TILUM-954082 format. One line per field, with one value per atom (N, C-alpha, C): z, y, x; chain; residue in one letter; atom name. Coordinates in Angstrom, 2 decimals. Example, Ala and Ser with C-alpha at 12.3 -4.5 7.8 and 13.67 -1.06 7.14 Angstrom:
pz <- (7.80;7.80;7.80;7.08;7.14;7.87)
py <- (-5.69;-4.50;-3.30;-2.25;-1.06;0.03)
px <- (13.19;12.30;13.20;12.85;13.67;12.90)
ch <- (A;A;A;A;A;A)
aa <- (A;A;A;S;S;S)
at <- (N;CA;C;N;CA;C)
//
This chain:
pz <- (0.02;-0.49;-1.18;-1.85;-2.54;-1.56;-0.46;0.51;1.20;1.55;2.19;1.27;0.00;-0.97;-1.16;-1.22;-1.44;-0.28;0.94;2.12;2.26;2.16;2.34;1.25;-0.01;-1.12;-1.01;-0.72;-0.64;0.55;1.69;2.88;2.73;2.35;2.22;1.02;-0.05;-1.19;-0.82;-0.01;0.44;1.33;2.22;3.06;2.23;1.19;0.32;-0.43;-0.99;-1.71;-0.78;0.42;1.38;1.77;1.96;2.31;1.20;-0.05;-1.18;-1.25;-1.03;-1.05;0.14;1.31;2.51;2.41;1.76;1.62;0.72;-0.19;-1.09;-0.44;0.62;1.28;2.08;1.96;2.73;3.60;4.80;5.74;6.15;6.41;6.74;8.11;9.02;10.35;10.89;11.90;12.41;13.06;13.64;14.30;13.30;12.05;11.02;10.72;10.67;10.43;11.50;12.76;13.87;13.87;13.55;13.53;12.48;11.28;10.23;10.55;11.25;11.74;12.67;13.62;14.56;13.88;12.93;12.21;11.39;10.76;9.97;10.85;12.03;12.94;13.41;13.68;14.12;12.97;11.74;10.57;10.42;10.54;10.42;11.52;12.72;13.83;13.52;12.98;12.64;11.48;10.48;9.32;9.74;10.65;11.07;11.67;12.36;12.96;11.89;10.69;9.62;8.79;8.99;8.15;8.15;9.31;9.25;8.30;8.22;7.29;5.85;5.54;4.18;3.84;4.82;4.58;4.24;5.00;4.72;3.31;2.92;1.58;0.52;0.73;-0.24;-0.34;0.79;0.78;0.00;0.16;-0.59;-2.08;-2.45;-3.87;-4.50;-3.70;-4.22;-4.36;-3.42;-3.37;-4.69;-5.42;-6.68;-7.78;-7.65;-8.73;-8.93;-7.92;-8.03;-8.94;-9.25;-10.12;-11.16;-10.75;-11.63;-12.82;-12.62;-13.67;-14.46;-14.08;-14.83;-14.83;-13.79;-13.72;-13.30;-13.88;-13.47;-12.18;-11.67;-10.38;-10.39;-11.48;-11.57;-11.54;-12.28;-12.31;-10.94;-10.26;-8.92;-7.96;-8.07;-7.20;-7.44;-8.69;-9.01;-8.42;-8.50;-7.93;-6.41;-5.78;-4.33;-3.95;-4.75;-4.47;-4.62;-5.63;-5.84;-4.69;-4.23;-3.11;-1.83;-1.63;-0.46;-0.50;-1.69;-1.86;-1.58;-2.08;-1.90;-0.42;0.33;1.76;2.52;2.14;2.91;2.55;1.28;0.84;1.52;1.79;2.46;3.78;4.52;5.79;5.59;4.70;4.57;3.95;2.99;2.39;3.45;4.27;5.34;6.34;6.72;7.67;7.09;5.80;5.18;5.13;5.03;4.93;6.26;7.37;8.67;9.08;8.86;9.35;8.66;7.34;6.76;7.37;7.69;8.34;9.71;10.45;11.79;11.77;10.78;10.68;10.43;9.61;9.33;10.60;11.43;12.69;13.64;13.71;14.63;14.32;13.04;12.66;13.07;12.89;13.26;14.78;15.49;16.94;17.68;17.12;17.81;17.35;16.59;16.14;15.06;14.19;13.06;13.30;14.41;14.65;13.57;13.20;12.10;12.42;11.45;11.65;11.65;11.39;11.43;12.81;13.85;15.19;15.26;14.56;14.49;13.88;12.76;12.06;12.88;13.60;14.42;15.52;16.25;17.31;16.76;15.60;14.98;14.60;14.00;13.61;14.81;15.90;17.12;17.65;17.68;18.07;17.13;15.83;14.83;15.09;15.40;15.69;16.88;17.93;19.10;18.75;17.93;17.53;16.72;15.83;15.01;15.87;16.83;17.71;18.62;19.16;20.05;19.33;18.09;17.35;16.99;16.49;16.02;17.12;18.25;19.28;20.47;20.65;21.82;21.42;20.69;20.43;19.57;18.38;17.50;18.11;18.70;19.27;20.45;21.26;22.51;22.46;21.56;21.51;20.24;19.21;17.96;17.07;15.83;14.80;15.13;15.46;15.70;16.91;17.99;19.19;18.97;18.14;17.79;17.03;16.07;15.34;16.27;17.20;18.16;19.01;19.47;20.29;19.49;18.21;17.37;17.15;16.99;16.82;18.04;19.22;20.45;20.56;20.17;20.18;19.19;18.01;17.00;17.46;18.07;18.57;19.66;20.51;21.54;20.91;19.88;19.19;18.54;17.90;17.26;18.25;19.37;20.38;20.99;21.20;21.73;20.75;19.47;18.46;18.39;18.48;18.44;19.66;20.81;21.99;21.77;21.18;20.89;19.92;18.89;17.91;18.56;19.48;20.17;21.05;21.71;22.56;21.73;20.51;19.64;19.26;19.20;18.83;20.01;21.23;22.43;22.55;23.00;23.16;24.24;23.96;24.91;26.08;27.26;28.47;28.79;29.08;29.33;30.44;30.15;31.14;31.21;30.44;30.50;29.17;28.17;26.83;26.78;27.43;27.38;27.96;29.15;29.66;28.75;28.12;27.22;26.01;25.48;24.34;24.73;25.91;26.39;26.55;27.11;27.27;25.93;25.01;23.68;22.99;23.14;22.50;23.09;24.40;25.05;24.58;24.55;24.09;22.62;21.85;20.44;20.27;21.03;20.89;21.33;22.33;22.73;21.58;20.95;19.83;18.66;18.41;17.31;17.56;18.79;19.13;19.01;19.54;19.44;17.98;17.16;15.74;15.06;15.30;14.71;15.26;16.56;17.22;16.57;16.46;15.89;14.41;13.69;12.26;12.00;12.80;12.58;13.12;14.13;14.54;13.38;12.70;11.52;10.46;10.25;9.17;9.48;10.72;11.08;11.00;11.40;11.23;9.76;8.91;7.47;6.98;7.68;7.36;7.57;8.53;8.76;7.62;7.06;5.88;4.74;4.53;3.49;3.83;5.13;5.56;5.09;5.24;4.85;3.33;2.62;1.17;0.37;0.90;0.10;0.75;2.09;2.76;4.06;4.92;6.23;6.15;6.90;6.86;8.14;9.07;10.14;10.92;11.31;12.11;11.31;10.01;9.15;8.98;8.76;8.62;9.89;11.04;12.32;12.45;12.18;12.29;11.26;10.04;8.97;9.29;9.69;9.93;11.15;12.19;13.37;13.00;12.19;11.77;10.89;9.92;8.98;9.67;10.50;11.10;12.20;12.84;13.80;13.08;11.91;11.11;10.67;10.30;9.92;11.09;12.29;13.47;13.67;13.53;13.71;12.67;11.45;10.40;10.59;11.03;11.11;12.33;13.39;14.62;14.37;14.65;14.43;15.28;14.73;15.45;15.89;17.01;17.42;18.20)
py <- (-30.90;-30.82;-29.50;-28.94;-27.67;-26.57;-26.50;-25.43;-25.63;-26.89;-27.17;-26.80;-27.18;-26.86;-25.36;-24.66;-23.22;-22.50;-22.80;-22.12;-22.39;-23.67;-24.03;-23.40;-23.47;-22.92;-21.41;-20.72;-19.26;-18.83;-19.48;-19.06;-19.30;-20.52;-20.82;-20.09;-19.91;-19.14;-17.70;-17.11;-15.74;-15.61;-16.59;-16.59;-16.67;-17.52;-17.68;-16.39;-15.78;-14.52;-13.45;-13.36;-12.38;-12.61;-13.90;-14.21;-13.82;-14.04;-13.66;-12.16;-11.42;-9.96;-9.45;-10.05;-9.62;-9.88;-10.99;-11.31;-10.32;-9.68;-8.71;-7.34;-7.09;-5.79;-5.69;-4.57;-4.34;-3.10;-3.15;-2.04;-1.61;-0.34;0.21;-0.23;-0.50;-0.96;-1.97;-2.72;-3.82;-3.34;-2.16;-1.66;-1.51;-1.16;-1.01;-2.35;-3.42;-4.76;-5.13;-4.91;-5.25;-4.33;-3.06;-2.12;-2.51;-2.88;-3.26;-4.57;-5.48;-6.69;-6.31;-5.41;-5.00;-4.30;-3.42;-2.71;-3.68;-4.67;-5.64;-6.47;-6.86;-7.63;-6.82;-5.56;-4.71;-4.50;-4.34;-4.20;-5.45;-6.63;-7.88;-7.95;-7.53;-7.55;-6.66;-5.48;-4.57;-5.09;-5.68;-6.21;-7.36;-8.21;-9.37;-8.95;-7.83;-7.35;-7.01;-6.63;-6.25;-7.43;-8.62;-9.77;-10.13;-10.12;-10.42;-9.51;-8.25;-7.33;-7.75;-8.17;-8.62;-9.90;-10.77;-12.00;-11.65;-10.72;-10.31;-9.74;-8.94;-8.36;-9.45;-10.42;-11.51;-12.34;-12.60;-13.37;-12.66;-11.36;-10.57;-10.56;-10.64;-10.67;-12.04;-13.09;-14.44;-14.79;-14.32;-14.72;-14.57;-13.44;-13.30;-14.23;-14.79;-15.61;-16.93;-17.35;-18.64;-18.59;-17.40;-17.33;-16.24;-15.07;-13.90;-13.97;-14.48;-14.42;-15.71;-16.73;-17.97;-18.68;-18.54;-19.17;-20.64;-21.49;-22.90;-23.08;-24.30;-24.59;-24.32;-24.68;-24.48;-23.00;-22.20;-20.76;-20.13;-20.53;-20.00;-20.40;-21.66;-22.12;-21.31;-20.97;-20.16;-18.76;-18.19;-16.87;-16.91;-17.95;-18.10;-18.22;-19.02;-19.16;-17.86;-17.08;-15.78;-14.83;-14.80;-13.92;-14.35;-15.65;-16.15;-15.68;-15.77;-15.33;-13.83;-13.06;-11.60;-11.23;-12.00;-11.72;-12.09;-13.20;-13.72;-13.09;-12.76;-12.37;-11.13;-10.07;-8.91;-9.27;-10.20;-10.61;-11.60;-12.59;-13.65;-13.14;-12.23;-11.67;-10.90;-10.14;-9.38;-10.31;-11.39;-12.34;-13.03;-13.34;-14.00;-13.14;-11.82;-10.91;-10.70;-11.01;-10.62;-11.44;-12.75;-13.58;-13.30;-13.07;-12.70;-11.43;-10.45;-9.22;-9.55;-10.38;-10.70;-11.60;-12.48;-13.40;-12.64;-11.59;-10.82;-10.13;-9.62;-9.00;-10.04;-11.21;-12.24;-12.69;-12.87;-13.30;-12.27;-10.98;-9.93;-9.81;-9.90;-9.70;-10.87;-12.09;-13.27;-13.70;-12.84;-13.16;-14.21;-14.23;-15.15;-16.50;-16.67;-17.93;-18.14;-19.39;-19.64;-19.18;-18.53;-18.01;-19.10;-20.35;-21.45;-21.56;-21.09;-21.12;-20.27;-19.14;-18.28;-19.03;-19.69;-20.41;-21.59;-22.26;-23.40;-22.97;-21.90;-21.42;-20.87;-20.23;-19.70;-20.82;-21.89;-22.99;-23.78;-23.81;-24.44;-23.69;-22.36;-21.56;-21.75;-21.94;-22.14;-23.45;-24.51;-25.79;-25.66;-24.99;-24.79;-23.95;-22.92;-22.07;-22.82;-23.71;-24.48;-25.36;-26.05;-26.92;-26.11;-25.01;-24.17;-23.62;-23.15;-22.56;-23.59;-24.74;-25.73;-26.44;-26.69;-27.51;-26.73;-25.49;-24.72;-23.40;-22.57;-21.22;-21.19;-21.79;-21.76;-22.46;-23.65;-24.29;-23.54;-22.90;-22.31;-20.78;-20.13;-18.67;-18.12;-18.94;-18.47;-17.80;-17.54;-17.03;-15.65;-14.72;-13.34;-13.23;-13.90;-13.84;-14.53;-15.56;-16.21;-15.26;-14.56;-13.56;-12.47;-12.06;-11.03;-11.51;-12.76;-13.29;-13.34;-13.74;-13.76;-12.35;-11.39;-10.00;-9.48;-9.85;-9.42;-10.02;-11.30;-11.92;-11.24;-10.94;-10.26;-8.87;-8.16;-6.83;-6.89;-7.94;-8.10;-8.37;-9.22;-9.49;-8.23;-7.46;-6.22;-5.19;-5.06;-4.10;-4.47;-5.77;-6.23;-5.91;-6.15;-5.87;-4.38;-3.54;-2.10;-1.65;-2.27;-1.94;-2.34;-3.53;-3.97;-3.01;-2.59;-1.67;-0.35;0.11;1.36;1.19;0.02;-0.21;-0.32;-0.79;-0.90;0.48;1.45;2.82;3.59;3.09;3.79;3.58;4.58;4.41;3.39;2.56;1.53;2.14;1.55;1.98;0.95;1.38;0.47;-0.51;-1.81;-2.85;-3.37;-2.77;-3.21;-3.77;-3.78;-4.17;-5.65;-6.53;-7.97;-8.32;-7.81;-8.09;-7.58;-6.41;-5.86;-6.76;-7.29;-8.20;-9.46;-10.00;-11.20;-10.95;-9.79;-9.44;-9.30;-8.61;-8.43;-9.78;-10.69;-11.99;-12.79;-12.74;-13.45;-12.92;-11.60;-10.99;-11.29;-11.37;-11.70;-13.06;-14.05;-15.39;-15.43;-14.63;-14.54;-13.97;-12.91;-12.30;-13.27;-14.04;-15.00;-16.10;-16.60;-17.63;-17.09;-15.88;-15.27;-15.05;-14.65;-14.43;-15.71;-16.81;-18.09;-18.59;-18.40;-18.81;-18.12;-16.80;-16.06;-16.37;-16.61;-16.90;-18.14;-19.19;-20.40;-20.30;-19.46;-19.19;-18.52;-17.59;-16.97;-18.00;-18.95;-19.90;-20.84;-21.31;-22.16;-21.35;-20.08;-19.20;-19.01;-19.03;-18.94;-20.15;-21.28;-22.42;-22.09;-21.22;-20.78;-19.90;-19.10;-18.30;-19.23;-20.28;-21.25;-22.00;-22.21;-22.86;-22.05;-20.74;-19.87;-19.79;-19.81;-19.60;-20.90;-21.93;-23.13;-24.43;-24.50;-25.74;-25.92;-26.89;-27.05;-27.56;-26.90;-27.32;-27.07;-26.30;-25.76;-26.85;-27.93;-28.96;-29.68;-29.94;-30.60;-29.75;-28.45;-27.54;-27.53;-27.55;-27.54;-28.72;-29.93;-31.13;-31.13;-30.76;-30.76;-29.82;-28.60;-27.61;-27.96;-28.49;-28.88;-29.92;-30.91;-31.95;-31.38;-30.53;-29.98;-29.11;-28.16;-27.23;-27.88;-28.94;-29.67;-30.36;-30.90;-31.49;-30.46;-29.29;-28.22;-27.81;-27.81;-27.47;-28.48;-29.75;-30.78;-30.66;-30.31;-30.16;-28.91;-27.82;-26.53;-26.36;-27.14;-26.98;-27.38;-26.50;-26.83;-28.00;-28.84;-30.00;-29.74;-30.38;-30.33;-29.11)
px <- (8.04;9.40;9.68;8.66;8.88;9.22;8.46;8.71;10.05;10.39;11.67;12.82;12.72;13.78;13.92;12.77;12.81;13.48;13.05;13.60;15.09;15.47;16.88;17.75;17.28;18.07;18.22;17.12;17.18;18.02;17.82;18.54;20.04;20.42;21.84;22.45;21.65;22.14;22.41;21.51;21.72;22.94;23.14;24.33;25.61;25.58;26.74;27.03;25.99;26.18;26.72;26.16;26.63;28.08;28.44;29.83;30.79;30.38;31.22;31.41;30.33;30.43;31.23;31.00;31.73;33.21;33.58;35.00;35.73;34.99;35.61;35.78;35.04;35.12;36.41;37.07;38.30;38.13;38.72;38.62;40.02;40.16;41.47;41.95;41.06;41.48;40.48;40.89;40.08;38.79;38.80;37.59;36.44;36.77;35.73;35.08;35.88;35.32;34.31;34.69;33.80;32.57;32.78;31.67;30.63;31.09;30.15;29.45;30.15;29.49;28.34;28.61;27.58;26.41;26.71;25.64;24.79;25.45;24.70;23.78;24.26;23.42;22.21;22.42;21.30;20.31;20.83;19.96;19.09;19.68;18.92;17.86;18.21;17.24;16.05;16.32;15.23;14.39;15.05;14.33;13.42;13.91;13.12;11.78;11.77;10.53;9.49;9.96;9.04;8.57;9.14;8.82;7.33;6.62;5.18;4.43;4.82;4.16;4.40;5.64;5.95;5.19;4.99;4.22;2.77;2.19;0.81;0.70;1.69;1.68;1.77;2.68;2.83;1.56;0.92;-0.32;-1.40;-1.47;-2.47;-2.19;-0.91;-0.56;-0.87;-0.72;-0.92;-2.40;-3.22;-4.64;-5.37;-5.24;-5.99;-5.51;-4.34;-3.77;-4.50;-5.24;-5.92;-7.15;-7.62;-8.79;-8.73;-8.29;-8.37;-7.43;-6.20;-5.19;-5.06;-5.77;-5.74;-4.40;-3.62;-2.31;-2.44;-1.59;-1.62;-0.83;-0.85;-0.23;1.26;1.93;3.38;3.73;2.99;3.26;3.05;1.99;1.73;2.84;3.31;4.40;5.67;5.94;7.12;7.00;5.80;5.57;5.76;5.23;5.40;6.87;7.60;9.03;9.78;9.41;10.05;9.76;8.52;8.16;8.87;8.98;9.71;11.16;11.77;13.15;13.30;12.37;12.44;12.31;11.54;11.39;12.66;13.28;14.41;15.75;15.97;17.30;17.88;17.11;17.73;18.41;17.82;18.43;19.55;19.35;20.35;21.65;21.55;22.77;23.55;22.84;23.51;24.18;23.48;24.05;25.28;25.22;26.36;27.60;27.42;28.57;29.28;28.61;29.16;30.39;30.35;31.45;32.79;32.83;34.14;34.71;33.87;34.36;34.94;34.23;34.69;35.92;35.98;37.12;38.42;38.36;39.57;40.07;39.15;39.55;40.12;39.47;39.91;41.35;41.64;42.99;44.04;43.70;44.65;44.78;43.67;43.65;44.30;44.19;44.68;46.06;46.72;48.07;48.14;47.11;47.13;46.49;45.78;45.08;44.03;43.75;42.82;41.40;40.78;39.43;38.38;38.77;37.80;37.16;37.87;37.29;36.03;36.04;34.86;33.69;33.95;32.89;32.37;33.28;32.87;31.91;32.26;31.39;30.07;30.15;28.93;27.97;28.51;27.64;27.14;27.92;27.44;26.22;26.31;25.16;23.99;24.30;23.24;22.49;23.22;22.57;21.63;22.09;21.24;20.01;20.21;19.09;18.05;18.51;17.57;16.67;17.27;16.48;15.56;16.09;15.29;14.07;14.27;13.16;12.10;12.54;11.58;10.81;11.45;10.83;10.30;10.75;10.31;9.64;10.38;9.88;8.63;8.68;7.52;6.30;6.43;5.24;4.64;5.48;4.99;4.84;5.58;5.54;4.90;4.82;4.23;5.26;4.83;5.74;6.28;5.40;5.84;6.76;6.41;7.27;8.61;8.61;9.87;10.78;10.21;10.99;11.50;10.66;11.08;12.24;12.19;13.28;14.58;14.50;15.69;16.22;15.32;15.73;16.48;15.99;16.66;18.07;18.22;19.53;20.47;19.95;20.75;21.15;20.21;20.52;21.59;21.52;22.54;23.90;23.94;25.20;25.75;24.85;25.28;25.77;25.07;25.49;26.83;27.04;28.33;29.46;29.20;30.22;30.53;29.52;29.77;30.58;30.33;31.14;32.59;32.80;34.16;34.83;34.11;34.67;35.07;34.24;34.57;35.81;35.92;37.09;38.37;38.24;39.42;39.94;39.04;39.44;40.01;39.77;40.28;41.78;42.52;43.97;44.31;45.29;45.70;46.45;46.24;46.93;48.00;49.20;50.31;49.98;50.19;49.97;48.55;47.62;46.23;45.74;46.61;46.16;45.79;46.60;46.32;44.95;44.59;43.24;42.14;42.39;41.37;41.20;42.30;42.21;41.45;41.73;41.05;39.55;39.20;37.79;37.10;37.76;37.18;36.97;37.95;37.83;36.69;36.53;35.43;34.08;33.97;32.73;32.48;33.56;33.42;32.77;33.23;32.67;31.22;30.87;29.47;28.64;29.13;28.42;28.29;29.35;29.33;28.30;28.26;27.28;25.86;25.64;24.31;23.91;24.88;24.61;24.17;24.91;24.51;23.19;23.00;21.76;20.56;20.65;19.53;19.35;20.45;20.34;19.51;19.71;18.94;17.53;17.33;15.94;15.22;15.91;15.32;14.99;15.92;15.67;14.52;14.45;13.31;12.02;12.09;10.92;10.61;11.65;11.43;10.65;10.80;9.96;8.49;8.23;6.85;6.37;7.28;6.93;6.53;7.34;7.01;5.73;5.50;4.26;3.06;3.15;2.05;1.90;3.05;3.00;3.03;3.73;3.96;3.48;3.52;3.15;3.91;3.52;4.15;5.58;6.52;7.91;8.70;8.22;9.06;9.79;9.11;9.76;10.83;10.54;11.52;12.76;12.56;13.70;14.53;13.85;14.55;15.50;14.98;15.81;16.94;16.62;17.61;18.76;18.43;19.48;20.31;19.69;20.46;21.51;21.13;22.08;23.18;22.79;23.76;24.79;24.33;25.28;26.10;25.56;26.39;27.54;27.26;28.32;29.33;28.88;29.81;30.68;30.10;30.90;32.02;31.71;32.72;33.84;33.46;34.47;35.28;34.61;35.28;36.15;35.97;36.74;38.19;39.15;40.54;40.99;41.87;42.38;43.80;44.19;45.59;45.95)
ch <- (A;A;A;A;A;A;A;A;A;A;A;A;A;A;A;A;A;A;A;A;A;A;A;A;A;A;A;A;A;A;A;A;A;A;A;A;A;A;A;A;A;A;A;A;A;A;A;A;A;A;A;A;A;A;A;A;A;A;A;A;A;A;A;A;A;A;A;A;A;A;A;A;A;A;A;A;A;A;A;A;A;A;A;A;A;A;A;A;A;A;A;A;A;A;A;A;A;A;A;A;A;A;A;A;A;A;A;A;A;A;A;A;A;A;A;A;A;A;A;A;A;A;A;A;A;A;A;A;A;A;A;A;A;A;A;A;A;A;A;A;A;A;A;A;A;A;A;A;A;A;A;A;A;A;A;A;A;A;A;A;A;A;A;A;A;A;A;A;A;A;A;A;A;A;A;A;A;A;A;A;A;A;A;A;A;A;A;A;A;A;A;A;A;A;A;A;A;A;A;A;A;A;A;A;A;A;A;A;A;A;A;A;A;A;A;A;A;A;A;A;A;A;A;A;A;A;A;A;A;A;A;A;A;A;A;A;A;A;A;A;A;A;A;A;A;A;A;A;A;A;A;A;A;A;A;A;A;A;A;A;A;A;A;A;A;A;A;A;A;A;A;A;A;A;A;A;A;A;A;A;A;A;A;A;A;A;A;A;A;A;A;A;A;A;A;A;A;A;A;A;A;A;A;A;A;A;A;A;A;A;A;A;A;A;A;A;A;A;A;A;A;A;A;A;A;A;A;A;A;A;A;A;A;A;A;A;A;A;A;A;A;A;A;A;A;A;A;A;A;A;A;A;A;A;A;A;A;A;A;A;A;A;A;A;A;A;A;A;A;A;A;A;A;A;A;A;A;A;A;A;A;A;A;A;A;A;A;A;A;A;A;A;A;A;A;A;A;A;A;A;A;A;A;A;A;A;A;A;A;A;A;A;A;A;A;A;A;A;A;A;A;A;A;A;A;A;A;A;A;A;A;A;A;A;A;A;A;A;A;A;A;A;A;A;A;A;A;A;A;A;A;A;A;A;A;A;A;A;A;A;A;A;A;A;A;A;A;A;A;A;A;A;A;A;A;A;A;A;A;A;A;A;A;A;A;A;A;A;A;A;A;A;A;A;A;A;A;A;A;A;A;A;A;A;A;A;A;A;A;A;A;A;A;A;A;A;A;A;A;A;A;A;A;A;A;A;A;A;A;A;A;A;A;A;A;A;A;A;A;A;A;A;A;A;A;A;A;A;A;A;A;A;A;A;A;A;A;A;A;A;A;A;A;A;A;A;A;A;A;A;A;A;A;A;A;A;A;A;A;A;A;A;A;A;A;A;A;A;A;A;A;A;A;A;A;A;A;A;A;A;A;A;A;A;A;A;A;A;A;A;A;A;A;A;A;A;A;A;A;A;A;A;A;A;A;A;A;A;A;A;A;A;A;A;A;A;A;A;A;A;A;A;A;A;A;A;A;A;A;A;A;A;A;A;A;A;A;A;A;A;A;A;A;A;A;A;A;A;A;A;A;A;A;A;A;A;A;A;A;A;A;A;A;A;A;A;A;A;A;A;A;A;A;A;A;A;A;A;A;A;A;A;A;A;A;A;A;A;A;A;A;A;A;A;A;A;A;A;A;A)
aa <- (M;M;M;L;L;L;S;S;S;L;L;L;S;S;S;T;T;T;V;V;V;T;T;T;S;S;S;V;V;V;F;F;F;L;L;L;G;G;G;G;G;G;L;L;L;T;T;T;L;L;L;G;G;G;A;A;A;A;A;A;L;L;L;G;G;G;A;A;A;K;K;K;A;A;A;T;T;T;F;F;F;R;R;R;N;N;N;S;S;S;S;S;S;C;C;C;S;S;S;V;V;V;M;M;M;F;F;F;F;F;F;G;G;G;L;L;L;A;A;A;E;E;E;I;I;I;W;W;W;V;V;V;A;A;A;L;L;L;Y;Y;Y;A;A;A;V;V;V;S;S;S;V;V;V;P;P;P;W;W;W;W;W;W;I;I;I;D;D;D;L;L;L;A;A;A;T;T;T;N;N;N;L;L;L;I;I;I;A;A;A;P;P;P;M;M;M;Y;Y;Y;G;G;G;S;S;S;Y;Y;Y;G;G;G;L;L;L;D;D;D;T;T;T;T;T;T;A;A;A;I;I;I;A;A;A;L;L;L;V;V;V;K;K;K;G;G;G;L;L;L;L;L;L;T;T;T;A;A;A;L;L;L;I;I;I;L;L;L;L;L;L;P;P;P;A;A;A;T;T;T;V;V;V;S;S;S;M;M;M;G;G;G;A;A;A;T;T;T;L;L;L;P;P;P;W;W;W;L;L;L;A;A;A;S;S;S;W;W;W;F;F;F;S;S;S;A;A;A;E;E;E;S;S;S;G;G;G;G;G;G;R;R;R;P;P;P;A;A;A;T;T;T;L;L;L;I;I;I;Y;Y;Y;A;A;A;W;W;W;N;N;N;T;T;T;L;L;L;G;G;G;A;A;A;A;A;A;A;A;A;G;G;G;A;A;A;L;L;L;L;L;L;A;A;A;G;G;G;F;F;F;I;I;I;L;L;L;L;L;L;P;P;P;H;H;H;M;M;M;G;G;G;F;F;F;R;R;R;N;N;N;T;T;T;L;L;L;T;T;T;S;S;S;A;A;A;S;S;S;L;L;L;L;L;L;D;D;D;A;A;A;A;A;A;A;A;A;G;G;G;G;G;G;T;T;T;A;A;A;L;L;L;W;W;W;I;I;I;A;A;A;R;R;R;S;S;S;L;L;L;Q;Q;Q;A;A;A;P;P;P;A;A;A;V;V;V;T;T;T;G;G;G;T;T;T;D;D;D;A;A;A;P;P;P;R;R;R;V;V;V;S;S;S;T;T;T;R;R;R;M;M;M;S;S;S;L;L;L;L;L;L;F;F;F;I;I;I;A;A;A;V;V;V;I;I;I;L;L;L;S;S;S;G;G;G;W;W;W;S;S;S;A;A;A;M;M;M;I;I;I;Y;Y;Y;E;E;E;V;V;V;A;A;A;A;A;A;G;G;G;R;R;R;I;I;I;A;A;A;D;D;D;L;L;L;L;L;L;L;L;L;G;G;G;P;P;P;T;T;T;A;A;A;L;L;L;T;T;T;V;V;V;S;S;S;L;L;L;L;L;L;L;L;L;A;A;A;C;C;C;V;V;V;V;V;V;T;T;T;G;G;G;L;L;L;T;T;T;A;A;A;V;V;V;G;G;G;E;E;E;P;P;P;R;R;R;G;G;G)
at <- (N;CA;C;N;CA;C;N;CA;C;N;CA;C;N;CA;C;N;CA;C;N;CA;C;N;CA;C;N;CA;C;N;CA;C;N;CA;C;N;CA;C;N;CA;C;N;CA;C;N;CA;C;N;CA;C;N;CA;C;N;CA;C;N;CA;C;N;CA;C;N;CA;C;N;CA;C;N;CA;C;N;CA;C;N;CA;C;N;CA;C;N;CA;C;N;CA;C;N;CA;C;N;CA;C;N;CA;C;N;CA;C;N;CA;C;N;CA;C;N;CA;C;N;CA;C;N;CA;C;N;CA;C;N;CA;C;N;CA;C;N;CA;C;N;CA;C;N;CA;C;N;CA;C;N;CA;C;N;CA;C;N;CA;C;N;CA;C;N;CA;C;N;CA;C;N;CA;C;N;CA;C;N;CA;C;N;CA;C;N;CA;C;N;CA;C;N;CA;C;N;CA;C;N;CA;C;N;CA;C;N;CA;C;N;CA;C;N;CA;C;N;CA;C;N;CA;C;N;CA;C;N;CA;C;N;CA;C;N;CA;C;N;CA;C;N;CA;C;N;CA;C;N;CA;C;N;CA;C;N;CA;C;N;CA;C;N;CA;C;N;CA;C;N;CA;C;N;CA;C;N;CA;C;N;CA;C;N;CA;C;N;CA;C;N;CA;C;N;CA;C;N;CA;C;N;CA;C;N;CA;C;N;CA;C;N;CA;C;N;CA;C;N;CA;C;N;CA;C;N;CA;C;N;CA;C;N;CA;C;N;CA;C;N;CA;C;N;CA;C;N;CA;C;N;CA;C;N;CA;C;N;CA;C;N;CA;C;N;CA;C;N;CA;C;N;CA;C;N;CA;C;N;CA;C;N;CA;C;N;CA;C;N;CA;C;N;CA;C;N;CA;C;N;CA;C;N;CA;C;N;CA;C;N;CA;C;N;CA;C;N;CA;C;N;CA;C;N;CA;C;N;CA;C;N;CA;C;N;CA;C;N;CA;C;N;CA;C;N;CA;C;N;CA;C;N;CA;C;N;CA;C;N;CA;C;N;CA;C;N;CA;C;N;CA;C;N;CA;C;N;CA;C;N;CA;C;N;CA;C;N;CA;C;N;CA;C;N;CA;C;N;CA;C;N;CA;C;N;CA;C;N;CA;C;N;CA;C;N;CA;C;N;CA;C;N;CA;C;N;CA;C;N;CA;C;N;CA;C;N;CA;C;N;CA;C;N;CA;C;N;CA;C;N;CA;C;N;CA;C;N;CA;C;N;CA;C;N;CA;C;N;CA;C;N;CA;C;N;CA;C;N;CA;C;N;CA;C;N;CA;C;N;CA;C;N;CA;C;N;CA;C;N;CA;C;N;CA;C;N;CA;C;N;CA;C;N;CA;C;N;CA;C;N;CA;C;N;CA;C;N;CA;C;N;CA;C;N;CA;C;N;CA;C;N;CA;C;N;CA;C;N;CA;C;N;CA;C;N;CA;C;N;CA;C;N;CA;C;N;CA;C;N;CA;C;N;CA;C;N;CA;C;N;CA;C;N;CA;C;N;CA;C;N;CA;C;N;CA;C;N;CA;C;N;CA;C;N;CA;C;N;CA;C;N;CA;C;N;CA;C;N;CA;C;N;CA;C;N;CA;C;N;CA;C;N;CA;C;N;CA;C;N;CA;C;N;CA;C;N;CA;C;N;CA;C;N;CA;C;N;CA;C;N;CA;C;N;CA;C;N;CA;C;N;CA;C;N;CA;C;N;CA;C;N;CA;C;N;CA;C;N;CA;C;N;CA;C;N;CA;C;N;CA;C;N;CA;C;N;CA;C;N;CA;C;N;CA;C;N;CA;C;N;CA;C;N;CA;C;N;CA;C;N;CA;C;N;CA;C)
//
């Protein structure tokens, strides 16, 4: 329970903090919002590749605490929780900031349609990612390859967003703007789904981090997150 609580609290707390910071950011034009979404996704992809190194470092820091420093079990658990948070927060805060940036562009691009559609598709991708990571990727590909697959998905989402941002800066050609908007919107939803998909692969993989530092959790996290984000999708999908 300690590892499950730590991973879920840190991950969702980081997403919340990132969303709060992202909502405060303002951009002069919509292309900047999409561009920063793409850059953030690519940053998360690159950071995820370094996570195994951070885990090794954390493990080396924890090992001497069992004898050399005379710390009790509670103190060691707190240190483990802190190290887990430090490993996860750089990525989770960045992921949390991305959707508010994208939502502001979506509302402007779609003529004021509610941005809840963005969140619904993102959480749908997240539910799929949670199940995929817990039941297929981690058991059959291992921790490092699972992180790599999530990084590739994130990089694809980021690259798609950067392409959209570049197309927004290009001058419109008379009679072709509507198809371009439709194409951008379709690609946007693909990027949003990939972003949510990779985010939950990261979180289930974060269960593996807690497994190494605190105890086994990956399968439990997978089931929990799939149920939670599926419920969020149902709530977030616009009606009527």
